[in-house]
N, C-alpha and C positions, 0 to 999 in steps of 0.2 A: 449617746443615750441608749440604753437597752430597755425597749418598751416593756418586755416581759421579764427580764432579768434584773433588775436592781436599780434601774434608773441612774446610772452613774456616768460620769463623763471624765475625760482625761485628755492628755496631749502627748504626741510622740516626739522623740528626740529627733534632732536633725540628722540627715545623712552625711556620710563622709565625702569630701571632694578632693580630687587629686589635681595638682597644678604642675605643668612642665616648665622647664627653664629656656630662656632665649639667650643667645649670644651672638655677638658679630665678631668675626675673625677676618684677617687679611687674605690668607691664602684659600684658594678654591679647594685644595685637596682637604684641609682640615674643615671647612665649611661642609663639604660633601660628607665627610665622616660624621659630624655633628647631626647632619640631617638624617643619615641612617640610623644613628643612635636614638634620635627623637622619635623616629618613626617606630622604632622597636619598642620604646617605652610607652608610647601612645597605644600601640596595639595591645600591650600588656595590660593597661588601664581599662581599655575597652572590653578586653576579654573577661574580666572579673565578673560582669554581669550577663555575659554571652548566654550562659546556660539558663538564666532564669526567665521563665515564660512570662509573657505580659497578660494581664487579665485580672478579673474580680474573682475572688473565691469566697462564697457565702460560709459564714462561721456563726455558730451559736454558742454563747457562753452559758452553760447549764448551771455553773455555780461559781460565785465570786465571794469569798468570805475572808475577813480578817477583823479580830476583835476591835471594837470601837473604843473601849477603855482597857487600858493596860497599865502595869506597874513595872518599875524598874526591876531588871534581872528576872523578869518572869517570861519564859519562853512562850512563843505564840506561833501559830501556823498560819500563813498567807496561802489560800488555795484558790486556784483557777482550773475549772473543768471546761475544756474548749472541745466543742464537736465540730467536725467538718460536715456542714449541712448541705454541700453542694454535690454535684455529680462527678467532680474531677479531683484528683489527688493534690492536695496543698503541697507545693513544691519544697518548701522549708518553713514550718511553723517556727515563729520566734515571738518572744514577748519582751517589750521594753518597759522598764520599771524606773521611776525616779521619784525623789522625795523632796518636798518643799515645806517650809513652815506655813502654818495657817494663821491668817489668810496668805495666800500664795502672792509673794511680791511681783509686781508687774514689770517685765522686762529684764528681771534679774536672771543672770546665767545659772544654770543647775549644776549640781555636783556631778562628778564623773562616775561615781559608783552608786548603784541603785537605792541603797538605804543610808546614804549620807545627805547632809544639807550643806549648802555654801554659805559661809557667814563672812560678808565682805566688811572686815573691820581692819583698820590700818595697822593694828599691832599684832596681827596673826601672820606668821610665816606661811602657813598653809591654811587657807580658808575653809577647807572641807572638814566637816566633823561628823562622825558616825552617830546615827540615831538608833539604828539597830545593827546588830552584829549577825550576819548570816552563817548559820551553823555549817561546819566543814562537811563537804560533799553534797550539800544541798544546792539547787532543787533536786527533788526526787519525784517519781511518778508512783501514784496509787494504781494498782492493776488488779486483775482477778486473783493474783497470787499475793499481792502486797496491800496490806490495810494501813490505815493511819497509825495503828497500835505498833506495827513491826517495821515502819519506814526507816528507822535508824539503821537497820541492817540491810536495807535495800540498796542497789548500786546507784551511783550518781546519775543525774540526767541533765541535759540543758547545758551544752557547752557555751562558754562566754564568748561572744563575737568580738570583732575589733571595736565596736562600740561597747565599752565596758558596762554599760547598763542594759545590755540586751542578751537574752539567753535563747540559744537555738535548740530546737526539739526534733528537726528533720521532718521528713515527708509524712503526711497523714493521709490515708486513703479515705475515700468517699464513705460515710457513715461511721468512721472510726473516731476516736476522741483521744485527748491527753489530759489526764487529771494530775496537775502539777501542784506541789507543795514546796513552798520556801519556808524554812524553819528559822525564826529570827528571835533575838533577845534585845529588848529595848535597853539602851545604856544613857539616853539623854531625855530628861523630863521636858514636857511642853505639849503644844498642839501641832500636828503635822498632817499633811496630806500626801498620801501614797498614790502616785498615777501610774496607770498601767495602759498599755496598748498592745494589741495582737496584730501581727503582720504575717504575710504569706511567704515573704522572701526578703532578703536583707538589703536589696538594691532599689526598691521602690516600683519594680515592674510588676510583681505578683502582689495584689492588694487583698488583704482580708476585709470583708464587708458584712454588715448586717443584712437581714432580710430586705430592709429598705434602702440598701446601698451605701449606708454611712460607714465611717471608720469604726473598728471594733475597740472601744476603749472605755475606761472607767476610772474610779478613784475611791479611795477609803480615807475618811476623816477620822483621825485617831488622837486621843488624849492619853498622855503617858504620865502617870502620877509620880511624884517624886519619893513618896513613902514606900520603901520596898515591903514586899510581903512578909509575914512572920514565917521563919524557918525553924527547923529542928533536925536533929541527926538521928537517922534510923539505921538499923542494921550495921553494916561494916563501913562506917563513916560516910553514909550517903545522906547529903543534904537534900531536904524536900520541904515544900510548902504544905504538904498533906499531913498536918501534925495531930488532928484529931483521931482518936482511937475509933475504930469501927465497932 
């Protein structure tokens, strides 16, 4: 919960785990070679999080917005403005997003992509179905030079991590912020919950926390109507929902 920011709650996705292989062989030479190989692999796995510092990093979510009522094929912006409220640099700010039907099924696995849902029906070869389509090159950042109006021409931000529902935004110095926008278009009607959580690093050692020490997370409850908005064509074959004459 964010006491001052929106009273939202959410849930973070699980972290990856690495498993090594065991083998039993007859000759001592081969066994020694495998031991060396296993040691090298183990060292490589351990080194993945070696550079991530341990600790809590206070974060304030100054803005969290996503329209509660939407219509098919009508583009909307999901925006999170995240401030570094602590004295230390956040090592690697990242945001995990995932979508579930409303109400959220208990114990049901989530979809791999942030704006998909998982439908466990026996006749589906692929149980993942998109609810929103993320616009190409998004998410992007609102900055002093980039406003919401000219976001489309701004560079992309937020590299997708190995966990495909997580976006990385790099280090954030004390007192600085990231104002992040995901531009999405709904393609599936219904009631859905978009969950999000902010982390300070990908390996669980650096933790983003609220002023009270809680995880920084929230959710948006959204209804997508099946009736598409009225459209018309203006100018050079531009389809728009703004059909009224000014």
